[in-house]
Each structure stands twice: as C-alpha cells, then as structure tokens.
C-alpha positions as CSV (number, residue, x, y, z in Angstrom):
1,X,75.0,148.9,143.8
2,X,75.7,152.4,144.5
3,X,73.0,154.7,145.3
4,X,75.2,157.7,144.5
5,X,73.6,159.9,141.8
6,X,76.1,160.2,138.8
7,X,77.4,163.8,137.4
8,X,75.0,163.6,134.4
9,X,72.1,163.0,136.9
10,X,73.2,166.0,139.2
11,X,73.6,168.4,136.3
12,X,69.9,167.4,135.6
13,X,68.5,168.3,139.0
14,X,68.1,172.0,138.3
15,X,64.7,172.3,136.8
16,X,64.3,176.1,137.8
17,X,67.3,177.4,135.9
18,X,68.1,179.4,134.2
19,X,66.7,182.4,135.8
20,X,66.9,186.3,135.9
21,X,66.4,188.1,139.2
22,X,67.2,191.7,140.9
23,X,71.0,191.9,142.0
24,X,70.8,190.9,145.8
25,X,71.3,193.9,148.2
26,X,74.6,192.2,149.5
27,X,76.0,192.3,146.0
28,X,74.9,196.0,145.1
29,X,77.7,197.7,146.4
30,X,80.2,195.7,144.2
31,X,77.8,195.5,141.1
32,X,75.1,198.3,141.5
33,X,71.5,198.0,140.6
34,X,70.3,195.6,137.8
35,X,69.7,192.0,137.2
36,X,71.7,188.8,137.8
37,X,71.4,185.8,135.5
38,X,71.7,182.4,137.0
39,X,72.6,180.1,134.1
40,X,71.1,176.5,133.9
41,X,73.8,173.7,133.7
42,X,73.0,172.9,130.1
43,X,74.0,176.6,129.0
44,X,77.2,176.2,130.8
45,X,78.0,172.8,129.0
46,X,76.7,174.3,125.7
47,X,79.1,177.3,126.2
48,X,81.9,175.1,127.2
49,X,81.4,172.5,124.3
50,X,81.6,175.6,121.8
51,X,85.3,176.4,122.5
52,X,87.3,175.1,119.8
53,X,90.8,173.6,119.9
54,X,93.3,176.3,120.2
55,X,90.7,178.7,121.9
56,X,90.1,179.2,125.5
57,X,86.9,180.3,127.8
58,X,87.1,181.7,131.2
59,X,84.1,181.3,133.7
60,X,83.6,184.9,133.8
61,X,83.6,185.0,130.1
62,X,80.8,182.5,130.1
63,X,78.9,184.2,132.8
64,X,79.0,187.4,130.8
65,X,77.7,185.8,127.6
66,X,74.7,184.3,129.7
67,X,73.8,187.5,131.0
68,X,73.8,189.1,127.8
69,X,71.7,186.4,126.3
70,X,69.1,186.8,129.2
71,X,69.4,190.6,129.0
72,X,70.7,190.7,132.4
73,X,73.1,193.1,134.1
74,X,75.5,190.4,135.2
75,X,75.9,186.7,135.3
76,X,76.5,184.7,138.2
77,X,80.0,183.5,137.9
78,X,79.8,181.1,141.0
79,X,77.1,179.1,139.7
80,X,78.7,179.0,136.3
81,X,81.8,177.7,138.2
82,X,80.0,175.4,140.0
83,X,78.5,174.0,136.8
84,X,81.6,174.0,135.0
85,X,83.1,171.8,137.6
86,X,80.2,169.4,137.4
87,X,80.3,169.5,133.5
88,X,84.1,168.5,133.8
89,X,83.3,165.6,136.0
90,X,80.3,164.5,134.1
91,X,82.4,164.2,131.1
92,X,85.1,162.3,132.7
93,X,82.6,159.9,134.3
94,X,81.0,159.3,130.7
95,X,84.5,158.6,129.2
96,X,85.3,156.3,131.8
97,X,82.1,154.3,131.8
98,X,82.2,154.1,128.0
99,X,78.8,156.1,128.0
100,X,80.6,159.6,126.7
101,X,79.6,161.3,123.6
102,X,82.3,161.6,121.2
103,X,84.4,164.0,121.5
104,X,82.7,165.1,124.8
105,X,83.1,168.5,126.3
106,X,86.4,169.9,126.1
107,X,86.2,171.2,129.7
108,X,90.1,171.7,130.0
109,X,89.7,174.8,127.8
110,X,87.6,176.6,130.4
111,X,89.6,178.5,132.8
112,X,89.1,180.2,136.1
113,X,89.0,184.0,136.2
114,X,92.4,185.4,135.0
115,X,93.6,182.5,132.9
116,X,94.1,180.2,136.0
117,X,93.9,176.6,135.6
118,X,91.2,174.9,137.9
119,X,92.8,172.3,140.3
120,X,89.3,170.9,140.9
121,X,89.0,169.5,137.4
122,X,89.2,165.8,137.1
123,X,93.3,164.9,137.4
124,X,94.1,168.3,138.7
125,X,96.2,170.9,137.5
126,X,98.6,168.3,135.8
127,X,95.7,166.8,133.7
128,X,94.5,170.2,132.5
129,X,98.1,171.3,131.9
130,X,98.8,168.3,129.7
131,X,95.7,168.7,127.5
132,X,96.3,172.5,127.1
133,X,99.8,171.9,126.3
134,X,99.0,169.2,123.6
135,X,96.8,171.8,122.1
136,X,99.7,174.5,121.9
137,X,99.1,176.5,124.8
138,X,101.9,177.5,127.2
139,X,101.2,177.1,131.0
140,X,103.4,179.1,133.4
141,X,103.7,179.0,137.2
142,X,103.1,181.8,139.3
143,X,103.7,181.1,142.9
144,X,101.6,177.9,143.9
145,X,99.4,178.6,140.9
146,X,99.3,177.8,137.0
147,X,98.1,180.1,134.2
148,X,97.9,179.8,130.5
149,X,100.2,182.3,129.2
150,X,98.7,185.2,127.0
151,X,95.5,183.6,127.6
152,X,93.6,186.9,126.9
153,X,94.4,186.6,123.2
154,X,93.0,183.2,122.9
155,X,89.6,183.6,124.3
156,X,86.8,182.6,122.3
157,X,85.3,185.7,120.6
158,X,88.5,187.8,120.5
159,X,91.3,187.8,117.9
C-alpha cells in the first residue's frame, strides 16, 4: 500500500491560509507598498469551480479576485498557480479513482497569464486543448506555446 499522500490530502495541508501580509521588500520595486493576499487551496478551487462552460479564468485574475476579497493590494499569483495545479490533479485523481464529485472542478478553463494553456495540467497541452475546443474555444500555437484565441473577451466577469 502506498504511503504517498493523495492530491486532496495535499490541498488540505495548508491550515494557515489564507493570510494577508505586507508586500515583502524584494517585491516592492515591482508592486509598491501594500499588502499581499496568499489564498487557501479552497479559495482557488472555489474560483475555478465557478467558471461556467464557455467562459475562462486566469491565474492572475483569480489572484486579483482573492486580493479584493481580502482587501489586499495584490494577490500571490505564484501560490494561486501552485494551488490551481494541485486542484487539477486532485480532480483527475478523484475522477480516475471513482471518488470524484460530479461534475468536478473544470480546471481546464483556468489558463496561465496571457491566456496560455498549462502544460503541467493532467494530460498536458493536448488534454486541455481538447477540452477547451470541445467547449467552443479556439486554441492557437505561437512558437512552442499554446493560447486560447481572444481569451480576454471570454474571461469570467467580462462581457
């Protein structure tokens, strides 16, 4: 029997989040003075779960929404991206073991900054592209990277 933690257990391992702290000195040159909100995995999953079919979200947008919810200056996009990755893998793990909640978190609708597909999601670019195209999105290749065409018009909270 494996002693390795499942993805859902890993997501539960952050009892001190969310939190809001002063922006660290190393980040102040770029972001200025203020506060940074570090989300909890549950907040990131809730945001991802709320993206309806035909719409999209970005890690940056989720981070900004979480910052606004906590009245912080900025959101931590690095932590948001890490938790988005973990949510994606937890969703796939639940679906493959039969323990998944239906319909699960539509993680493939959450893109990297700039509308880029995430090669670290389960199944890589091909799986995310397939799911997005099945929902009517057009994916284009730019160099070695893939993006949803005209993604900004499809973001949650935009028209």
